[in-house]
C-alpha positions in Angstrom: 153.3 41.9 83.2 155.1 39.3 85.2 151.9 38.4 86.9 150.2 38.0 83.5 153.0 35.8 82.1 153.0 33.6 85.2 149.3 33.1 85.2 149.3 32.6 81.4 151.2 29.4 81.9 148.8 28.4 84.7 145.5 28.7 83.1 143.7 30.6 80.3 140.9 31.5 82.7 143.3 32.9 85.2 145.0 34.9 82.5 141.7 36.5 81.4 140.7 37.4 85.0 144.1 39.0 85.6 143.8 41.2 82.6 140.4 42.4 83.8 141.9 43.2 87.3 144.8 45.2 85.7 142.4 47.2 83.5 140.2 48.0 86.5 143.2 49.3 88.4 144.4 51.4 85.5 141.0 52.9 85.1 140.8 53.7 88.8 144.1 55.5 88.7 143.0 57.5 85.7 139.7 58.6 87.3 141.5 59.6 90.5 143.8 61.8 88.4 140.9 63.3 86.6 139.1 64.1 89.8 142.1 65.9 91.2 142.5 68.0 88.1 138.8 68.4 87.2 137.6 71.9 87.0 133.8 72.4 87.3 132.4 73.9 84.1 130.8 77.3 84.6 128.5 79.1 82.2 129.5 82.4 80.8 126.6 84.3 82.6 127.8 82.8 85.9 131.3 84.2 85.3 129.9 87.6 84.5 127.7 87.6 87.6 130.7 86.7 89.8 132.7 89.5 88.3 129.8 92.0 88.8 129.5 90.9 92.5 133.1 91.6 93.0 132.9 95.0 91.4 129.8 95.9 93.4 131.6 94.9 96.6 134.5 97.1 95.6 132.2 100.0 95.1 132.9 100.6 91.4 129.4 101.6 90.5 128.9 105.1 92.1 126.3 106.4 89.7 123.6 106.4 92.5 124.0 102.6 92.6 123.0 102.2 89.0 124.7 99.5 86.9 125.7 100.1 83.3 123.0 99.5 80.7 122.6 96.0 79.2 124.1 97.4 75.9 127.2 98.7 77.8 127.6 95.4 79.6 127.3 93.5 76.3 130.2 95.5 75.0 132.2 95.2 78.2 132.0 91.4 78.4 131.7 90.8 74.6 128.6 88.6 74.9 125.0 88.6 73.7 122.2 90.5 75.6 120.6 87.2 76.7 123.7 86.2 78.5 123.8 89.6 80.3 120.2 89.2 81.3 120.9 85.8 82.8 123.7 87.3 84.8 121.5 90.1 86.1 118.8 87.7 87.0 121.3 85.7 89.0 122.4 88.9 90.9 118.8 89.9 91.6 118.0 86.4 92.9 120.9 86.7 95.3 119.7 90.1 96.6 122.5 92.2 95.1 120.4 94.3 92.7 116.8 95.2 91.9 115.7 95.9 88.3 113.2 98.3 86.8 112.1 97.5 83.3 112.4 101.1 82.2 115.2 102.5 84.2 117.7 99.6 84.4 119.3 97.7 87.3 120.3 99.2 90.6 122.4 98.0 93.5 120.3 97.0 96.5 121.6 98.6 99.7 122.3 95.8 102.2 120.5 96.6 105.5 123.0 97.4 108.2 122.5 95.3 111.4 121.2 97.8 113.9 122.5 97.3 117.4 119.8 97.1 120.0 121.0 99.4 122.7 118.0 101.5 123.8 115.5 100.9 126.5 112.1 102.6 125.9 110.5 104.1 129.0 106.7 104.5 128.5 105.5 106.7 131.3 103.4 109.8 131.9 104.8 113.1 130.7 104.0 115.2 133.7 106.9 116.6 135.9 106.0 114.3 138.8 109.0 113.9 141.2 108.3 110.1 141.3 108.8 109.8 137.5 111.9 112.0 137.6 113.5 109.7 140.3 112.4 106.6 138.4 114.1 107.9 135.2 117.3 108.8 137.1 117.5 105.2 138.4 116.9 103.7 135.0 119.4 105.9 133.3 122.1 105.3 135.9 122.1 101.5 135.6 121.5 101.5 131.8 124.3 103.9 131.0 126.8 101.9 133.0 126.0 98.9 130.8 126.3 101.1 127.6 122.5 101.3 127.0 120.4 104.4 126.4 117.0 105.2 127.8 114.4 107.0 125.8 111.4 108.4 127.6 108.1 108.3 125.7 105.0 110.1 126.9 101.9 107.9 127.4 99.5 110.7 128.3 96.1 110.1 126.6 95.1 112.3 123.6 92.9 115.3 124.3 89.4 114.1 125.1 90.5 110.5 125.8 90.9 108.8 129.2 93.0 105.7 128.4 96.8 106.1 128.2 98.6 105.6 124.9 100.3 102.2 124.5 103.3 101.4 122.2 102.4 99.9 118.9 104.1 96.5 118.8 104.3 96.6 115.0 106.2 99.9 114.9 108.8 99.7 117.6 112.1 101.4 117.0 114.7 99.1 115.4 117.2 99.8 118.1 114.8 98.9 121.0 116.3 96.3 123.4 113.5 96.4 126.0 110.5 98.3 127.4 109.8 99.8 130.8 106.1 100.7 131.2 104.0 102.3 133.9 100.6 100.8 133.1 97.3 102.5 133.7 94.4 100.4 135.2 92.4 99.4 133.3 94.5 99.0 130.2 94.7 96.9 127.0 96.2 93.6 128.3 96.4 92.0 124.8 98.7 94.8 123.5 100.9 94.3 126.5 101.1 90.5 125.8 102.1 91.2 122.2 104.8 93.6 123.4 106.1 91.1 125.9 106.5 88.4 123.2 108.4 90.8 121.0 110.7 92.5 123.5 111.5 92.2 127.2 108.9 94.1 129.1 109.1 95.3 132.7 106.0 96.8 134.4 106.7 99.3 137.1 104.7 100.3 140.1 101.8 97.9 139.3 100.9 94.7 137.6 98.3 94.1 134.9 95.8 91.3 135.3 96.4 88.5 132.7 99.8 89.8 131.6 102.7 87.5 132.6 105.5 90.1 132.5 108.3 91.1 134.8 107.2 93.7 137.4 108.9 95.9 140.0 106.5 97.4 142.6 106.3 98.6 146.1 105.1 96.7 149.2 101.9 98.8 149.3 100.1 96.2 151.6 102.7 96.8 154.2 102.6 100.5 153.6 98.9 100.7 154.1 99.2 98.6 157.3 102.0 100.9 158.6 99.9 104.1 158.2 96.8 102.5 159.8 98.7 101.0 162.8 100.4 104.4 163.4 97.0 106.1 163.5 95.7 103.4 165.8 98.7 103.9 168.1 97.9 107.6 168.2 94.5 106.8 169.7 92.3 107.3 166.6 89.3 105.0 166.7 87.6 105.9 163.5 90.0 105.8 160.5 88.7 106.5 157.0 90.3 105.5 153.7 90.1 108.1 150.9 91.2 107.5 147.3 90.7 109.1 143.9 91.7 106.0 141.9 89.8 103.0 143.0 90.8 100.9 140.0 94.6 101.0 140.6 96.2 97.9 142.0 98.5 100.0 144.2 95.5 101.7 145.8 93.8 98.4 146.3 96.9 97.0 148.1 97.1 100.1 150.4 93.4 99.6 151.2 94.1 95.9 151.9 96.8 96.9 154.4 94.4 99.3 156.0 91.8 96.6 156.4 94.3 94.0 157.8 95.4 96.5 160.5 91.8 97.4 161.5 90.8 93.8 161.6 93.8 92.9 163.8 92.9 95.8 166.1 89.1 95.7 166.2 88.1 92.5 164.5 85.9 94.3 162.0 85.9 97.2 159.5 83.3 99.9 159.0 82.5 99.9 155.2 81.1 103.4 155.4 84.6 104.7 156.1 86.0 103.4 152.8 85.6 106.4 150.4 86.5 105.3 146.9 86.3 107.8 144.0 87.4 107.8 140.4 88.6 111.4 140.5 87.7 113.9 143.3 84.8 115.5 141.5 82.5 118.0 143.0 80.0 118.0 144.5 80.5 114.4 145.5 83.9 114.9 147.2 82.7 117.8 149.4 79.5 116.0 150.2 81.2 112.9 151.3 83.8 114.7 153.5 81.1 116.9 155.2 79.1 113.7 156.0 82.2 112.2 157.4 82.9 115.2 159.6 79.4 115.3 160.9 79.8 111.8 162.3 82.9 112.9 164.1 81.4 113.2 167.6 84.5 112.7 169.8 87.3 114.2 167.7 89.0 110.8 167.2 88.7 110.8 163.4 91.6 110.2 161.0 91.7 110.0 157.3 94.3 107.8 155.4 94.6 109.2 151.9 95.8 106.9 149.1 98.4 109.4 147.9 99.8 112.8 148.8 97.8 114.7 146.1 94.5 113.4 147.6 95.8 114.5 151.1 96.6 118.0 149.8 93.1 118.3 148.4 91.7 117.2 151.7 93.9 119.6 153.7 92.8 122.5 151.6 89.1 121.6 152.0 89.5 121.2 155.8 91.2 124.6 156.0 88.4 126.2 154.1 85.9 124.5 156.4 87.7 125.7 159.6 88.7 122.1 160.6 92.0 121.9 162.4 94.6 119.2 161.6 95.3 117.2 163.7 93.3 118.7 166.6 90.0 117.9 164.9 91.0 115.4 162.2 94.2 113.6 161.6 95.5 113.2 158.0 98.1 110.9 156.4 99.1 110.7 152.8 101.2 108.2 150.7 104.2 108.7 148.4 106.4 111.4 150.1 107.2 112.7 146.7 107.9 116.3 147.7 109.5 116.1 151.1 110.2 119.8 151.4 106.6 120.7 150.7 105.3 117.9 152.9 107.5 119.2 155.7 105.9 122.6 155.3 102.5 121.0 155.3 103.5 118.7 158.2 101.9 115.8 156.4 102.7 112.2 157.5 103.4 110.0 154.4 105.0 106.8 153.2 108.3 107.1 151.3 108.5 105.1 148.1 112.1 104.8 146.7 111.4 105.4 143.0 115.1 105.8 142.2 115.6 102.2 143.5 112.5 101.1 141.5 114.2 102.4 138.3 117.5 100.7 139.1 115.8 97.3 139.7 113.8 97.6 136.5 116.9 98.4 134.4 118.8 95.5 135.9 116.0 93.1 135.0 116.0 94.3 131.4 119.8 93.8 131.3 119.3 90.3 132.5 116.5 89.6 130.0 118.0 91.1 126.7 119.9 87.9 125.8 117.5 85.5 127.4 115.1 83.0 125.8 111.6 84.4 125.2 109.9 81.3 126.6 111.8 81.4 129.8 111.0 85.1 130.2 107.2 84.5 129.6 106.9 81.5 131.9 109.2 82.7 134.7 108.4 86.4 135.3 110.1 88.3 138.0 107.9 90.0 140.6 110.2 92.2 142.8 108.6 94.0 145.8 110.5 97.0 147.2 110.0 98.0 150.9 108.5 101.3 151.9 109.0 103.5 154.9 106.6 105.5 157.1 107.6 109.2 157.6 105.7 110.6 160.6 104.9 114.3 160.7 102.5 116.3 163.0 99.4 115.9 160.8 98.8 112.5 162.2 100.0 112.8 165.9 97.5 112.2 168.6 95.7 115.3 170.2 97.7 115.0 173.4 101.0 114.8 171.5 100.3 117.5 168.9 99.3 120.3 171.4 
């Protein structure tokens, strides 16, 4: 007021302006006080919805999750039915309840977050020692990291020839990653979809067109080892025999075979590459008899793409009265049953499937929390060394006598 009196004596215009300034300041203080004490207005249905949320959270409605009827809620909150309906609509919009026009309103169970702690291993169901060792390696590493491994059989249905593949739309909710032993040929588009959805590690072989992590053996070196060993034993004519010409692993073993022969002789006889898709009769017997007929000097060896093919060949040679290795040398690949191979005296190549499983599990553990784009554009391709295991089936004639 002192300012007003002072300025009143100075000028009437100054007095008017000072009054306006004072009013503005008083109004500002009033609005600041109002904003501090202001309480947002809520509608009655919002208060009811808030109370119902609290009671749902406290577990008060145990009648199979059913809320009281609209009539009972009207009595409880002493409001009209339209207000209750607005409150229920609010709860339904927020995902707390669902409503059936005839039966009433029910609490919607909130989905529990499922922890992804399981690796799915899609491999064949047969009791192959290689698969057993693979699973042991997977489980060993996964369990140490608190992950489980679930083995799923991919054997084709009766009458079919192509392996079953996982359905990318119906994977288990707790799946953290996939290990898959692919068949060749296979459905590459399905594998691409799987790899976009979850970390995918292919074991033993890659699939053309699929940019996924892979752990496999150095089969080119393995094929070269066997062939060089047979050459060192003095065998001039070395045949390559397979029952699965489409498999990448077999093609790599054949490549190693070719590289070794080219390095030794400068050329490869194409008639000695015997590629089958299954050892079906009479084609298998006919091809082997033709091969034996051309064996004039007893310097023939047969490199089989796996031990099962070698067993089939050994049985056939025995029935034909052909001695191993005196007449024909034989080598296999895989060394899956060392005790049996020792009894058969079969030279083979050892593949550490236990190590294969360990590496595959470690890759999945690395990938589970990694960005999908990085995984798709920077796939791992881990190649594991193999070892030649020499037995008497491949020794030169002078050494085996």
